[in-house]
Backbone as a ProteinNet text record, in pm:
[ID]
protein_1_A
[PRIMARY]
MRDFAIKNLTEEWLPSVDISETKKNFIVKAELPGLDAKGVNVSLSGDLLTIKGEKKKQEEEKDEYHHFIERYSGSFQRSFQLPTSVEGDKVEATFDKGVLKVTIPKVEEAEKKEIEIKVK
[TERTIARY]
5934.1	5908.6	5918.7	5806.4	5813.3	5891.2	5985	6034.9	5967.7	5971.1	5907.9	6001.6	5967.4	6058.7	6042.8	6141.2	6144.7	6216.2	6132.9	6185.7	6132	6226.9	6185.4	6166.1	6059.8	6006.3	6123.3	6160.6	6260.8	6328.4	6445.1	6535.4	6517.7	6412	6381	6244.5	6232	6122.8	6067.6	5952.1	5901.3	5762.1	5755.5	5637	5532.5	5403.7	5293.8	5261.2	5244	5217.8	5102.9	5027	4917.4	4967.6	4911.2	4953	4809	4765.8	4652	4671	4566.2	4596.3	4447.4	4482.3	4379.8	4392	4305.3	4332.5	4453.3	4504.3	4634.5	4748.5	4742.3	4828.6	4848.5	4957.7	4978.5	4987.7	4927.4	4934.9	4986	5089.6	5167.2	5152.4	5092.7	5090.6	5152.3	5250	5328.7	5303.9	5293	5260.7	5410.4	5436	5565.1	5558.1	5492.5	5465.2	5612.1	5626.8	5748.2	5851.3	5829.5	5917.4	5882.7	5965.7	5923.4	5983.3	5958.3	5988.4	6140.4	6222	6363	6430.6	6350.8	6400.2	6381.9	6299.2	6282.1	6297.3	6349.7	6401.4	6310.9	6285.4	6188.3	6271.4	6303	6347.8	6288	6309.9	6236.8	6347.4	6369.9	6485.3	6426.3	6379.4	6288.7	6160	6120.7	5989.9	5988.6	6103.4	6139.4	6126.8	6039	6016	6082.8	6162.3	6219.8	6181.9	6156.5	6123.7	6222.8	6303.5	6380.8	6403.7	6435.5	6451.6	6497.7	6502.2	6536.9	6439.4	6402.7	6330.4	6414.5	6453.1	6562.8	6476.6	6565.9	6512.8	6516.6	6395.4	6392.2	6488.3	6533.8	6602.6	6527.8	6600.4	6525.8	6598.4	6524.8	6565.9	6660.5	6759.7	6852	6793.2	6671.3	6609.9	6498.9	6491.5	6373.9	6391.5	6320.6	6334.7	6207.2	6232.9	6134.9	6085.4	5946.4	5883.9	5851.2	5817.1	5766.9	5780.2	5836.3	5859.4	5795	5722.2	5678.5	5711.9	5739.2	5757.5	5904.9	5896.4	6030	6111.4	6239.9	6323.6	6444.7	6479.1	6602.6	6577.3	6668.2	6643.4	6540.9	6476.6	6407.2	6429.2	6387.1	6390.2	6297.8	6194.6	6086.6	6101.3	6093.8	6105.5	5993.6	5937.6	5819.2	5835.4	5827.5	5837.4	5684.1	5698.8	5553.5	5527.5	5411.4	5349.1	5385.6	5378.1	5387	5493.8	5528.6	5609.6	5547.3	5622	5582.3	5652.2	5594	5671	5743.8	5867.7	5963.1	5982.2	5973.2	6006.7	5880.4	5766.6	5643.9	5583.9	5665.1	5653.3	5634.4	5519.5	5510.2	5490.1	5566.7	5549.4	5512.1	5399.3	5369.2	5373.5	5402.2	5400.5	5308.8	5217.2	5128.8	5092.8	5102.3	5044.2	5112.8	5238.1	5306.1	5276.5	5207.9	5192.4	5232.2	5323.7	5379.4	5294.2	5266.4	5198.8	5279.2	5306	5376	5269	5263.3	5150.5	5270.1	5252.4	5336	5259.3	5271.6	5179.9	5236.9	5131.8	5161	5208.8	5263.8	5301.4	5171.9	5163.5	5024.7	4967.5	5064.2	5037.4	5018.4	5046.5	5018.4	4885	4830.4	4673.2	4595.2	4475.6	4403.3	4298.8	4292.1	4197.7	4117.2	3987.2	3872.8	3862.9	3866.6	3864.5	3718.8	3658.4	3519.9	3524.9	3448.6	3445	3324.2	3351.4	3263.2	3223.2	3068	3032.2	2987.7	3024.6	2991.7	2893.4
-7466.1	-7362	-7214.5	-7152.8	-7002.9	-6907.9	-6810.1	-6716.8	-6604.5	-6540.1	-6447.5	-6343.2	-6210.6	-6094.7	-6083.7	-6075.3	-6052.9	-5924.9	-5820.1	-5675.8	-5653.7	-5584.6	-5520.7	-5388	-5315.7	-5193.4	-5097.1	-5134.6	-5079.9	-5167.2	-5138.2	-5205.6	-5176.4	-5084.1	-5044.3	-5105.3	-5153.3	-5203.8	-5132.7	-5068	-4997.3	-5047	-5075.4	-5131	-5034.5	-5078.8	-4959.6	-4955.4	-4797.1	-4755.2	-4678	-4700.1	-4615.2	-4536.1	-4417.6	-4323.5	-4270.8	-4292	-4242	-4169.3	-4091.4	-4025	-4042.1	-4063.6	-4063.7	-3937.1	-3915.5	-3804.4	-3810.4	-3936.1	-3939.6	-3997.3	-4053.4	-4133	-4114.1	-4144.1	-4152.7	-4307.3	-4358.7	-4503.7	-4506	-4589.2	-4627.7	-4787	-4828.8	-4952	-4983.1	-5095.2	-5101.8	-5247.9	-5276.9	-5406.9	-5474.4	-5566.3	-5643.7	-5789.5	-5821.4	-5962.9	-6036.2	-6163.9	-6241	-6201.6	-6113.1	-6071.3	-6131.2	-6125.1	-6148.7	-6036	-6019.9	-5907.5	-5899	-6006.7	-5987.7	-5910	-5925.8	-5840.2	-5697.4	-5651.6	-5518.3	-5447.6	-5312.4	-5208.1	-5101.7	-5067.7	-4926.4	-4841.2	-4723.9	-4610.5	-4491.9	-4394.8	-4277.4	-4165.1	-4065.4	-3974.9	-3838.2	-3776.8	-3661.8	-3709	-3636.9	-3674.8	-3741.8	-3801.8	-3859.1	-4010	-4086.2	-4223.6	-4299.6	-4383.8	-4468.2	-4622.9	-4674.6	-4810.3	-4870.7	-4976.7	-5026.7	-5183.5	-5260.9	-5392.5	-5463.8	-5559.3	-5644.6	-5761.4	-5776.1	-5878.8	-5991.1	-6095.2	-6176.9	-6238.1	-6266.9	-6311.5	-6472.4	-6529.7	-6683.7	-6752.3	-6865.4	-6933.3	-7012.7	-7018.6	-7079.4	-7213	-7319.3	-7450.6	-7449.1	-7528.8	-7535.8	-7533.1	-7611.7	-7640.2	-7546.5	-7437	-7360.4	-7245.2	-7208.1	-7090.8	-7012.6	-6881.2	-6788	-6709.6	-6724.8	-6646.2	-6520	-6487.9	-6367.1	-6325.9	-6237	-6187.1	-6070	-6063.2	-5925.5	-5925.4	-6034.2	-6011.9	-5958	-5831.8	-5771.4	-5815.4	-5809.1	-5830.8	-5724.7	-5733.1	-5621.6	-5561.2	-5444.7	-5385.8	-5255.5	-5213.8	-5090.1	-4990.8	-4873.1	-4763.2	-4661.8	-4650.5	-4540.1	-4471.6	-4323.6	-4237.4	-4147.9	-4097.3	-4002.5	-3914.5	-3784.3	-3679.9	-3652	-3680.8	-3655.1	-3522.2	-3469.2	-3345.8	-3249.5	-3328.5	-3286.5	-3364.9	-3309.5	-3375.5	-3505	-3601.8	-3734.8	-3776.4	-3874.6	-3944	-4073.9	-4042.5	-4147.4	-4262.3	-4231.6	-4353	-4444.4	-4417	-4482.7	-4543.6	-4546.7	-4588.8	-4771.3	-4825.3	-4946.2	-5000.2	-5107.9	-5195.3	-5322.6	-5366.9	-5521.5	-5555.7	-5697.6	-5758.5	-5863.3	-5869.7	-5970.9	-5990.2	-6121.9	-6148.1	-6059	-6019.2	-5950.6	-5802.2	-5744.3	-5611.2	-5565.6	-5459.3	-5375.1	-5278.2	-5256.2	-5159.5	-5077.1	-4950.9	-4857.4	-4764.7	-4761.4	-4672.9	-4556.4	-4439.3	-4346.2	-4241.8	-4233.9	-4136.2	-3995.2	-3903.5	-3769.6	-3704	-3619.3	-3547.1	-3470.6	-3451.9	-3421.4	-3298.9	-3189.7	-3063.2	-3058.6	-3153.1	-3167.1	-3211.9	-3279.5	-3327.5	-3207.8	-3209.3	-3115.7	-3107.1	-2990.2	-2949	-2842.4	-2864.5	-2770.2	-2704.9	-2585.7	-2504.6	-2426.3	-2442.5	-2385.9	-2232.8	-2158.3	-2013.9	-1975.3	-1909.8	-1863.8	-1710.1	-1713.5	-1566.3	-1506.8	-1390.8	-1321.6	-1231.5
8652.4	8753.6	8695.5	8724	8686.6	8785.2	8703.7	8770.1	8793	8936.4	8977.1	9015.1	8987.8	9025.3	9184.4	9266.7	9406.9	9425.5	9469	9504.5	9638.3	9705.7	9825.9	9813.2	9866	9840.6	9918.6	10053.5	10107.8	10205.2	10235.5	10345.6	10471.5	10517.7	10644.6	10698.2	10800.6	10848.4	10960.6	10968.6	11081.6	11132.7	11268.5	11323.2	11308.5	11295.6	11315.3	11459.6	11465.3	11619.4	11628.7	11744.4	11780.1	11914.2	11912.1	12040.3	12077.5	12204.8	12261.8	12382.7	12440.3	12568.1	12648	12760.4	12871.9	12952.5	13052.5	13156.7	13226.4	13256.3	13336	13258	13147	13085.5	12928.3	12869.3	12748	12713.6	12601.1	12580.9	12449	12428.7	12296.8	12294.3	12161.6	12127.3	11992.8	12010.8	11876.6	11832.9	11699.5	11639.2	11616.7	11682.7	11656.6	11634.5	11537.7	11497.6	11486.1	11531.8	11527.9	11629.2	11710.5	11804.4	11958.5	12042.3	12152.9	12254.8	12378.5	12472.8	12471.3	12485.9	12494.4	12364.3	12249.4	12131.7	12125.5	12219	12226.5	12335.8	12288.2	12388.5	12379.4	12523	12520.8	12613.3	12578.5	12667.2	12662	12757	12788.8	12811.3	12757.4	12776.3	12784.9	12913.3	12905.8	12866.1	12749.3	12699.7	12550.3	12541.4	12418.2	12445.8	12380.3	12398	12251.5	12287	12187	12188.2	12106.9	12086.8	11980.3	12019.8	11889.7	11937	11833.8	11833.7	11686.8	11693.6	11558.7	11531	11404.4	11371.3	11284.3	11327.7	11268.8	11140.9	11020.7	10917.3	10949.2	10918	10922	10839.3	10869.6	10796.2	10696.4	10568.6	10479.9	10444.6	10395.6	10360	10242.4	10232.8	10125.9	10001.9	9969	9856.7	9821.7	9922.5	9909.8	9808.7	9724.5	9624.1	9666.7	9688.9	9728	9597.5	9559.6	9480.7	9496.3	9643.4	9661.3	9808.2	9857.5	9987.4	10026	10120.3	10181.3	10318.7	10392.8	10522.6	10545.7	10631	10654	10777.2	10770.7	10882.9	10885.4	11011.3	11026.7	11145	11181.1	11294.7	11275.1	11379.1	11353.1	11481.4	11474.3	11579.3	11551.2	11649.7	11633.2	11747.8	11751.9	11844.7	11837.6	11962	11973.5	12064.6	12028.6	12123.5	12187.3	12326.8	12400.2	12429.6	12418.9	12415.4	12549	12670.4	12811.3	12866.6	12995.4	13090.8	13130.5	13140.6	13204.3	13324.7	13397.7	13500.4	13469.4	13419.6	13352.3	13455.7	13574	13673.4	13704.3	13653	13647.4	13535.1	13434.4	13286.3	13303.9	13244.4	13257	13096	13069.4	12944.1	12951.2	12849	12859.7	12705.4	12707.1	12547.6	12552.2	12483.8	12461.7	12312.4	12268.7	12124.4	12029.4	12036	11930.6	11937.9	12062.7	12064.2	12189.9	12170.6	12275.3	12347.5	12468.5	12501	12615.6	12596.1	12691.1	12753.2	12872	12955	13003.8	12990.9	13028.8	13118.2	13254.8	13334.2	13306.1	13306.8	13293.3	13426.2	13436.6	13559.9	13610.6	13734.4	13785.2	13739.7	13719.6	13670.1	13533.3	13441.8	13307.5	13280.7	13370.8	13373.1	13346.4	13261.6	13256	13360.6	13428.6	13538.4	13521	13537.5	13544.8	13674.8	13662.4	13789.6	13795.9	13901.6	13923.5	13929.1	13857.5	13883.6	13979.9	14077.1	14183.6	14142.7	14156	14130.5	14259.8	14270.1	14412	14403.9
[MASK]
++++++++++++++++++++++++++++++++++++++++++++++++++++++++++++++++++++++++++++++++++++++++++++++++++++++++++++++++++++++++

């Protein structure tokens, strides 16, 4: 059997996140492979959104020797400052196929409005 060097690049695991904006909402999508909804916590404090959780290390068999490990495990926390005021009591989160989607409504006055100019 050959020996391979096994090195972790970092001890920290951070999920990939996309943040987008529509006219009425901010949408945050986080890739959380190997987790389920029970292992993820989403909180909003003012305009600071925090996603945290833990990805458990899979148990290895007694006679199993790892040659190479790229899958990360451990706890993570990501926080994002939202650029405008949001309606915290109307935030919705869904979890499907390892992707967390958080929809955060903007407060009405934060929505961009066009005002018609009347010429006299």
